[in-house]
C-alpha positions as CSV (number, residue, x, y, z in Angstrom):
1,M,-97.7,-83.6,0.8
2,E,-96.5,-82.3,-2.6
3,P,-92.7,-81.5,-2.8
4,Q,-92.0,-77.6,-3.1
5,P,-90.0,-76.6,-6.0
6,P,-86.6,-74.9,-5.2
7,P,-86.9,-71.3,-4.7
8,T,-86.0,-69.3,-7.8
9,Q,-83.0,-67.2,-7.3
10,E,-83.6,-63.8,-8.8
11,T,-80.9,-62.6,-11.0
12,P,-79.9,-58.9,-10.0
13,A,-80.4,-56.5,-13.0
14,P,-77.3,-55.3,-14.4
15,V,-75.9,-52.3,-13.1
16,A,-75.1,-50.0,-15.9
17,E,-71.7,-48.7,-15.4
18,T,-71.7,-45.0,-15.1
19,T,-68.6,-43.3,-16.5
20,P,-68.2,-40.2,-14.4
21,P,-68.1,-37.2,-16.8
22,P,-64.5,-35.9,-17.4
23,A,-63.3,-33.3,-15.0
24,P,-63.2,-30.0,-16.8
25,T,-59.9,-29.4,-17.9
26,T,-58.5,-25.9,-16.7
27,E,-55.5,-24.6,-18.7
28,P,-53.1,-23.2,-16.5
29,P,-53.0,-19.4,-16.6
30,K,-50.8,-17.8,-18.9
31,S,-47.9,-16.1,-17.5
32,Q,-48.7,-12.4,-17.1
33,T,-46.4,-9.5,-16.1
34,A,-48.2,-7.4,-13.8
35,P,-48.1,-3.5,-14.9
36,T,-45.3,-1.7,-13.1
37,V,-46.6,1.2,-11.3
38,T,-44.0,3.8,-10.7
39,T,-44.5,6.1,-7.8
40,P,-42.3,9.1,-8.1
41,S,-39.9,9.8,-5.2
42,A,-40.5,13.0,-3.5
43,A,-38.1,15.7,-4.9
44,K,-35.4,17.0,-2.2
45,G,-33.2,20.2,-1.7
46,A,-29.9,20.5,0.0
47,I,-27.8,23.1,2.1
48,I,-24.0,23.6,1.9
49,V,-23.0,25.0,5.0
50,T,-19.6,26.7,5.3
51,I,-18.0,27.0,8.5
52,S,-14.8,28.4,10.1
53,E,-14.3,26.0,13.0
54,P,-14.3,22.2,13.2
55,G,-16.1,20.3,16.0
56,F,-19.3,22.0,15.6
57,T,-22.9,20.9,15.9
58,L,-25.6,21.7,13.5
59,T,-29.4,21.8,14.2
60,L,-32.3,22.2,12.0
61,D,-35.4,23.7,13.1
62,G,-34.0,23.2,16.7
63,K,-33.2,19.6,16.1
64,P,-29.4,18.2,16.0
65,I,-28.8,16.8,12.7
66,S,-26.1,14.3,11.5
67,G,-25.1,12.4,8.6
68,F,-23.9,15.6,6.5
69,R,-20.5,15.0,4.5
70,P,-17.8,17.2,3.6
71,S,-18.1,18.8,0.2
72,G,-15.0,21.1,0.2
73,P,-12.8,23.3,2.4
74,N,-14.7,23.9,5.6
75,Q,-18.0,23.0,3.6
76,Y,-20.5,20.6,4.5
77,L,-23.3,19.2,2.6
78,I,-27.0,18.3,4.2
79,A,-29.0,16.6,1.6
80,G,-32.4,15.1,1.3
81,L,-34.4,17.9,2.7
82,N,-38.0,18.5,2.4
83,A,-38.9,21.8,0.6
84,G,-39.8,24.7,2.7
85,R,-38.5,27.2,5.0
86,R,-36.2,25.9,7.6
87,T,-33.9,27.4,10.4
88,L,-30.3,26.3,10.5
89,A,-27.9,27.1,13.5
90,A,-24.3,26.0,14.3
91,Q,-23.0,25.7,17.9
92,K,-19.8,25.1,19.7
93,A,-18.9,25.1,23.3
94,G,-16.9,28.3,23.9
95,F,-17.8,29.9,20.8
96,R,-20.4,32.1,19.4
97,A,-21.7,31.9,15.8
98,D,-22.2,34.8,13.7
99,P,-25.1,34.6,12.5
100,E,-26.7,32.8,15.3
101,S,-29.1,31.2,12.9
102,A,-30.1,31.3,9.4
103,A,-33.2,31.0,7.7
104,V,-33.1,28.9,4.7
105,N,-35.8,28.5,1.9
106,V,-35.2,24.8,0.9
107,V,-36.2,24.4,-3.0
108,E,-36.7,20.9,-4.5
109,N,-33.6,20.0,-6.9
110,Q,-31.8,23.0,-5.5
111,T,-28.9,23.8,-3.1
112,Q,-28.8,26.7,-0.9
113,R,-25.7,27.9,0.8
114,V,-25.2,29.3,4.4
115,V,-21.9,30.7,5.9
116,F,-21.3,30.6,9.7
117,K,-18.3,32.2,11.8
118,L,-17.4,31.0,14.9
119,A,-15.5,33.2,17.2
120,P,-14.3,32.4,20.8
121,N,-16.8,33.6,23.6
122,G,-15.3,36.1,26.1
123,P,-14.3,39.7,26.0
124,G,-13.5,41.6,22.7
125,R,-9.6,41.8,22.1
126,W,-7.4,44.6,20.3
127,S,-4.1,43.6,18.6
128,L,-1.2,45.6,17.0
129,Q,0.7,44.3,14.0
130,G,3.9,45.4,12.2
131,A,4.8,48.2,14.6
132,R,8.2,49.1,15.8
133,P,9.5,46.9,18.6
134,G,8.8,48.7,22.0
135,T,5.9,50.7,20.6
136,Q,3.5,51.4,23.4
137,V,-0.3,51.3,22.8
138,V,-2.1,53.8,24.8
139,H,-5.8,54.0,25.3
140,T,-6.6,57.5,24.7
141,A,-9.5,58.0,27.0
142,S,-7.9,56.9,30.1
143,G,-4.2,57.5,29.1
144,R,-3.2,54.1,30.4
145,V,-0.7,52.1,28.5
146,I,-2.4,48.9,27.5
147,G,0.5,47.0,25.6
148,T,3.9,47.0,24.2
149,A,5.0,45.6,20.8
150,D,7.3,42.7,21.1
151,A,10.4,42.1,18.9
152,Q,8.1,41.3,15.9
153,G,6.3,44.5,16.5
154,N,3.1,42.8,17.6
155,A,0.9,43.3,20.9
156,S,-2.5,42.4,21.8
157,G,-4.9,42.6,24.7
158,A,-8.6,42.0,26.1
159,D,-8.7,44.8,28.6
160,L,-10.9,47.5,26.8
161,P,-14.6,48.2,27.2
162,E,-17.1,47.1,24.4
163,G,-17.4,49.5,21.7
164,W,-15.4,52.0,19.5
165,Q,-12.1,52.7,21.4
166,E,-9.3,55.2,20.1
167,L,-5.7,54.3,20.7
168,E,-2.3,55.9,20.4
169,L,1.0,54.7,19.5
170,R,4.0,55.9,21.4
171,L,7.8,55.1,21.2
172,K,10.8,57.1,22.6
173,G,12.5,58.9,20.0
174,Y,9.8,59.0,17.7
175,H,6.7,61.1,16.7
176,R,3.4,60.0,18.5
177,R,0.7,58.9,16.3
178,S,-3.1,58.8,17.6
179,G,-6.6,58.3,16.1
180,F,-6.5,54.6,15.5
181,R,-10.2,53.3,16.2
182,V,-10.9,49.7,16.9
183,N,-14.3,48.2,17.4
184,I,-14.4,46.0,20.6
185,R,-16.8,43.3,20.2
186,P,-17.4,40.0,22.2
187,G,-15.5,37.2,20.8
188,Q,-13.8,39.5,18.1
189,E,-10.6,41.1,17.7
190,G,-10.1,44.6,16.4
191,T,-6.6,45.1,14.8
192,I,-4.2,47.9,14.1
193,T,-2.1,47.3,11.3
194,G,-0.3,48.9,8.0
195,S,2.1,51.3,7.5
196,D,0.8,53.9,9.9
197,T,2.0,51.7,12.7
198,Q,5.6,52.7,11.7
199,L,6.3,55.8,13.6
200,E,8.3,58.4,12.3
201,R,11.7,58.9,14.2
202,I,12.2,62.6,15.6
203,D,15.2,64.2,13.9
204,V,16.6,67.4,15.2
205,L,17.8,69.8,12.7
206,V,21.4,71.0,13.4
207,E,22.4,74.0,11.4
208,L,26.4,74.1,10.6
209,Q,26.5,77.3,8.7
210,G,28.1,79.3,11.7
211,V,31.3,77.0,11.8
212,E,34.6,78.6,10.7
213,P,36.7,77.4,8.9
214,R,34.4,75.9,6.5
215,T,37.1,73.0,5.9
216,A,36.7,71.8,9.5
217,M,35.8,68.2,10.4
218,L,33.1,67.1,12.8
219,T,33.1,64.2,15.0
220,I,30.2,63.2,16.8
221,E,29.8,61.3,19.8
222,H,26.4,60.5,21.2
223,T,26.7,60.3,25.0
224,R,22.7,60.2,26.2
225,F,20.0,59.1,24.3
226,E,16.6,57.6,24.0
227,L,17.3,56.6,20.4
228,K,21.0,55.8,19.5
229,Y,22.2,57.8,16.6
230,D,23.3,55.4,13.8
231,G,24.9,57.8,11.3
232,P,28.4,58.7,10.5
233,T,30.4,59.9,13.4
234,T,33.2,61.7,11.4
235,L,32.2,64.3,8.6
236,R,35.2,65.3,6.9
237,T,33.3,68.1,4.7
238,L,30.9,69.9,6.8
239,P,27.4,69.7,5.2
240,A,25.0,72.8,5.6
241,Q,23.1,70.8,8.0
242,I,22.5,67.4,9.7
243,K,20.0,65.6,11.4
244,L,20.3,63.7,14.8
245,P,17.9,61.9,17.0
246,P,17.4,63.6,20.4
247,G,19.9,63.3,23.0
248,T,23.1,64.6,24.2
249,Y,26.1,64.8,22.1
250,N,29.8,66.0,22.1
251,L,30.6,67.8,18.7
252,T,34.4,68.1,18.0
253,F,35.4,70.4,15.4
254,S,38.8,70.3,14.0
255,A,40.9,71.5,11.1
256,P,44.5,71.6,9.9
257,G,46.2,74.6,11.5
258,F,43.5,75.2,14.0
259,E,42.9,74.3,17.7
260,S,40.2,71.8,17.9
261,E,36.9,72.6,19.9
262,T,34.3,70.4,21.6
263,I,30.8,71.6,22.5
264,T,28.2,69.6,24.4
265,V,24.7,70.0,23.1
266,G,21.4,68.5,24.2
267,L,19.2,68.2,21.5
268,K,15.4,68.1,22.1
269,D,12.7,68.7,19.3
270,Y,13.7,72.3,18.2
271,P,16.9,73.0,15.5
272,L,20.3,74.1,16.7
273,A,22.7,76.3,15.1
274,P,26.0,76.5,16.9
275,K,28.5,79.2,16.2
276,V,31.9,77.6,16.3
277,K,35.0,79.6,15.2
278,L,38.1,77.8,15.6
279,R,41.4,79.5,16.7
280,A,44.3,79.1,14.6
281,K,47.4,77.5,16.1
282,K,50.3,79.7,17.0
């Protein structure tokens, strides 16, 4: 048996090295600034409210609002309101607002103004200011005295029916004055004031032309009165006439060389002309 030649080892074919293609290069994106889109904010309107009382609540279109801030004496700013017709109201417990509500046309970039007056609820009141102390206030229709002025000349009350009422002022020793009209409205006050509240004193004219001698001296004693006489009590030279408030007086006439004479007179509202003739001393 013939020997077999050794097996021939096959040399593997060379493997071509394949260089992978270079990865594509991507340059980083250049920094770019995105365009700014400006969205205009909606324009707003505002309201300034003037209100006479603190401690109030405001409602806008029936809903309570907050965040308003003071902008002056008794003034408050409500800002950031959408344009359109709005209804604003003011409220406070125990008070009523005048007006009860206000329609406001809110306009962009504009400020509207509203004024509210708050007055206490309840019956309307009347008041008298600057009268003479003791002056009585009389309700003309009923004849009822409804008040008397204090030491400062003031009086007030809340006992008159609603509507226009006429009042009269009275004071003993003074002329009455009527025709004062006040409008009584709930939560409000009708006031009587001014120089007309100062009633004029009733003065009675005393004529002294009938006194003899004309050189007589007069002494005045006011014994009964509603308004005290505050004038001179001794007149050394007789005037033609004097004015005295109503009341009872002792009038004493005297002159050198004559007997004194005293007469008692009651003065009301009409003139007096006493006839006095002094007798010469013996």
